C-alpha positions, 0 to 999 in steps of 0.5 A: 449357072448361066451358059457361059460359066457352064461352058467356061468350066467344062473347058477347064481340061487341067482343072479336071484333076480335082475330080476323083479318079483322074490323076493327070490332065494336061492341054498339049495342044490347041489349034482353033476350036481343036484341043488334045488333052493328055489324061491319065484315069484311075479305075477300080475294078474287083478291087484291082486298080487299072490305070488309063492313059489317053490323049483326047481331041476336043472340038469346042462349040463354044456355049453348045458342046464339046466333042470329043475322041481319043486319038491314042490310048489305053482302050479301044475307042473313047468318043462322045459329046458334052452339050450345054442346054439353058433351062430358065435359071440353070444350065443342064450338062448332058453326057453321052460316050462311048467307050470299047475297053481293050482288056481281058476283064469281060466288058459286063464288068468293066462296064458296071465298075465304070457307071459306078464311078461315074456317078461319084465324078459327076457328082463331084463335078457338080460341087466343083462347078457350083464353087466355079459360078462365082468365080467366072460370073465376072468373065462372063459379063 
């Protein structure tokens, strides 16, 4: 997918509801290049479902990256970036985040389960991106 389609895909905040584990996603404000999104995510840790609610502010840098940081929510902190890198006939999505849980469950256990669930989310995103590519091709011309 080209960089324009990739950026359109990654900024489809409400479309992320189709990704496993994301129960709700709603844009609550948009001012300039800042977008606030309310999300409800469900993780399973040691077979127990844990629901996490957050409001995350995204700073959009068109066709380059998103910088995000939780402004309120159920974890102590959550922040990071999505970077888009063009490579010949494709775009590489690079995700980096830091999360500090607010839980009585030991951090090592939470980290293990979140890392494993992220793989499934990224695979689902890749599948959705390939379907999204043809839809957005017209908008990027």
